[in-house]
C-alpha positions in Angstrom: -7.9 -35.1 34.6 -10.4 -32.4 35.4 -8.5 -31.3 38.5 -5.2 -31.0 36.4 -7.0 -28.9 33.9 -8.3 -26.5 36.6 -4.8 -26.2 38.1 -3.3 -25.4 34.7 -6.0 -22.8 33.9 -5.5 -21.1 37.2 -1.7 -21.0 36.7 -2.0 -19.3 33.3 -4.5 -16.7 34.5 -2.4 -16.0 37.5 0.6 -15.5 35.3 -1.2 -13.0 33.2 -3.3 -10.9 35.7 -2.2 -11.8 39.2 0.7 -9.4 39.7 -0.6 -5.9 39.8 2.0 -3.4 40.9 2.8 0.3 41.0 4.5 2.0 38.1 7.8 2.7 39.9 8.5 -1.0 40.6 7.1 -2.5 37.3 9.4 -3.5 34.4 9.4 -0.8 31.8 11.0 -2.4 28.7 9.8 -5.4 26.6 11.6 -6.9 23.6 9.6 -9.5 21.5 9.9 -11.5 18.3 6.7 -12.0 16.4 5.9 -15.3 14.6 2.7 -13.8 13.1 4.4 -12.9 9.8 6.1 -16.3 9.8 2.6 -17.9 9.7 1.6 -15.6 6.8 4.7 -16.6 4.8 4.3 -20.3 5.5 0.6 -20.1 4.6 1.4 -18.4 1.3 4.1 -21.0 0.6 1.6 -23.8 1.1 -1.0 -22.4 -1.3 0.1 -24.3 -4.4 0.0 -27.6 -2.5 -3.3 -26.8 -0.9 -4.8 -25.9 -4.3 -3.7 -29.2 -5.8 -5.0 -31.1 -2.8 -8.4 -29.4 -3.1 -8.9 -29.3 -6.9 -7.4 -32.7 -7.9 -10.2 -34.7 -6.2 -12.7 -32.6 -8.1 -11.1 -33.6 -11.4 -9.4 -30.2 -11.9 -5.7 -30.7 -12.8 -3.6 -27.6 -12.3 -0.2 -29.3 -12.5 0.1 -28.1 -16.2 0.6 -24.6 -14.9 3.8 -25.5 -13.0 2.9 -23.2 -10.1 5.1 -23.3 -7.0 5.0 -21.0 -4.0 7.3 -20.2 -1.1 7.1 -17.8 1.8 8.8 -16.5 5.0 8.2 -13.6 7.5 9.3 -12.3 10.9 8.6 -9.3 13.2 10.4 -7.7 16.1 9.3 -5.0 18.6 10.6 -2.8 21.4 8.0 -1.5 23.9 8.6 1.2 26.6 6.1 1.7 29.5 5.3 5.3 30.0 2.6 5.0 32.6 1.1 2.1 34.5 -1.6 1.6 31.8 0.1 3.3 28.8 3.1 2.3 26.6 4.6 3.1 23.2 6.4 0.7 20.9 8.4 0.5 17.7 8.0 -2.5 15.4 9.7 -3.9 12.3 8.1 -6.6 10.1 9.4 -8.4 7.0 7.5 -10.7 4.6 8.8 -12.5 1.5 6.5 -14.5 -0.8 7.7 -16.2 -4.0 5.9 -17.9 -6.8 7.1 -19.6 -10.0 5.2 -20.5 -13.2 6.6 -22.9 -15.7 4.6 -23.9 -18.8 4.5 -23.3 -22.5 3.0 -19.8 -22.2 5.2 -18.5 -19.3 8.3 -19.4 -17.4 8.7 -16.6 -14.8 9.7 -16.2 -11.2 7.7 -13.7 -9.2 9.1 -12.4 -5.8 7.2 -10.1 -3.5 8.9 -8.6 -0.5 7.5 -6.1 2.0 8.8 -4.5 5.1 7.1 -2.1 7.5 8.2 0.3 10.2 5.4 1.0 12.7 4.8 3.1 15.8 2.4 1.7 18.4 0.6 3.0 21.4 -1.0 0.6 23.9 -3.6 1.1 26.6 -3.7 -1.7 29.2 -7.1 -2.3 30.7 -5.4 -4.4 33.4 -1.9 -5.7 33.9 -2.3 -8.0 31.0 -5.1 -7.1 28.4 -4.4 -4.2 26.0 -5.7 -2.2 23.1 -3.1 -1.4 20.5 -3.3 1.4 17.9 -0.7 1.6 15.0 0.6 4.1 12.4 3.3 3.1 10.1 5.0 2.9 6.7 5.3 -0.1 4.4 7.4 -0.7 1.3 6.4 -3.5 -1.0 8.3 -4.6 -4.1 7.3 -7.2 -6.7 10.0 -8.5 -9.0 9.4 -10.5 -12.3 12.2 -12.4 -14.1 11.7 -14.8 -16.9 9.6 -15.1 -20.1 6.0 -14.1 -20.7 4.4 -14.7 -24.1 7.7 -14.8 -25.9 8.9 -11.6 -24.1 11.8 -11.7 -21.7 11.0 -9.6 -18.6 13.2 -8.5 -15.8 11.8 -5.6 -13.7 10.5 -4.6 -10.3 7.4 -2.7 -9.2 7.9 -0.8 -5.9 5.1 0.6 -3.8 4.9 2.8 -0.7 2.0 2.5 1.7 0.8 4.5 4.7 -0.5 2.0 7.3 -2.9 2.2 10.3 -4.3 -0.6 12.4 -5.9 -1.7 15.6 -5.6 -4.9 17.6 -6.5 -6.5 21.0 -4.0 -8.6 22.9 -3.0 -10.3 26.1 0.4 -10.0 27.7 1.2 -13.1 29.7 4.0 -12.9 32.3 5.4 -16.2 33.3 6.2 -15.6 36.9 6.4 -12.1 38.5 6.2 -9.3 36.0 9.5 -9.3 34.3 11.3 -12.1 32.5 9.8 -14.3 29.8 6.5 -13.1 28.2 4.1 -14.3 25.6 1.8 -11.9 23.8 -1.0 -13.3 21.5 -3.1 -10.6 19.8 -5.4 -10.2 16.8 -6.4 -7.2 14.8 -6.7 -5.6 11.4 -4.4 -3.2 9.6 -5.0 -1.2 6.4 -2.6 0.3 3.9 -3.2 3.4 1.8 -1.1 3.6 -1.4 0.9 6.8 -1.6 3.3 6.0 -4.4 3.8 3.3 -7.0 2.5 1.8 -10.3 0.2 -1.2 -10.6 1.8 -4.6 -11.4 -0.5 -4.9 -14.4 0.8 -1.7 -15.9 4.4 -2.8 -15.5 3.6 -6.2 -17.1 1.8 -4.6 -20.0 4.7 -2.2 -20.6 7.2 -5.0 -20.5 5.3 -7.2 -23.0 4.4 -4.3 -25.3 0.8 -4.7 -24.6 -2.1 -2.3 -24.3 -4.1 -1.2 -21.3 -7.0 1.3 -21.2 -7.2 4.0 -18.6 -10.4 2.6 -17.2 -9.0 -0.9 -16.8 -5.9 0.4 -15.1 -7.9 2.4 -12.7 -10.1 -0.6 -11.8 -7.1 -2.9 -11.4 -5.4 -0.3 -9.1 -8.2 -0.8 -6.6 -8.3 -4.6 -7.0 -4.5 -4.8 -6.5 -4.6 -2.5 -3.5 -7.3 -4.7 -2.0 -5.1 -7.8 -2.6 -2.1 -6.1 -1.0 -4.3 -5.2 2.0 -5.2 -8.9 2.4 -1.8 -10.4 2.5 1.3 -8.3 2.0 0.6 -4.9 3.6 -2.6 -5.2 5.7 -5.5 -7.4 6.4 -6.4 -9.6 9.4 -3.3 -10.1 11.6 -2.6 -12.7 14.2 0.4 -12.0 16.3 2.3 -14.6 18.4 5.1 -12.7 20.1 7.6 -14.1 22.5 10.1 -12.1 24.4 11.6 -10.7 27.5 10.4 -8.0 29.9 12.8 -6.1 32.0 
């Protein structure tokens, strides 16, 4: 068993770093599909079930709220090698998260969708390991439809974000450089709100409520922080599969 593990480890390391070559002969194009946003969407979709599983044993019953959550995401990227250790890439990512509340006080469906268009520059410290910097744009829209406190609501709140981020990753070639690749990476991205209202302001307006200027300003920063944790930025795990040619 120990010998098999050593052989497997050697094979993976060799696949990732064992094929150094000059720039003229190396593959210069890489197309990948990223399952990182998929994991974020599935994680959000499981939050209602996880909350019930954690709180019910503690004697806290949240079933009265009628909360249900769903989620899905996907990403795609094209990378072009400019030099032996330097490349640029364009990336598109999509994330959709939905939640529903059904009880005596509210019966409303909330859908949040976001997409981002990003430019990346990568520096490879070797044939496999890289540092990735990102600048981009993200659009996020939250839609409400249903009834809240005897008020029928049907509106959307769009927001525009400027994004920047940094991540570390590992490009694993299975075989000689070229062909199937796997690129795990981890990093952090941050979005700066450039246009859009707060969700709280839109809800208050739709239900004829009242909101002070101080509360709206405070909630703007709270909401931007939440967006930067899930929908626009935050910690990001990337699991990209693709083809290098």
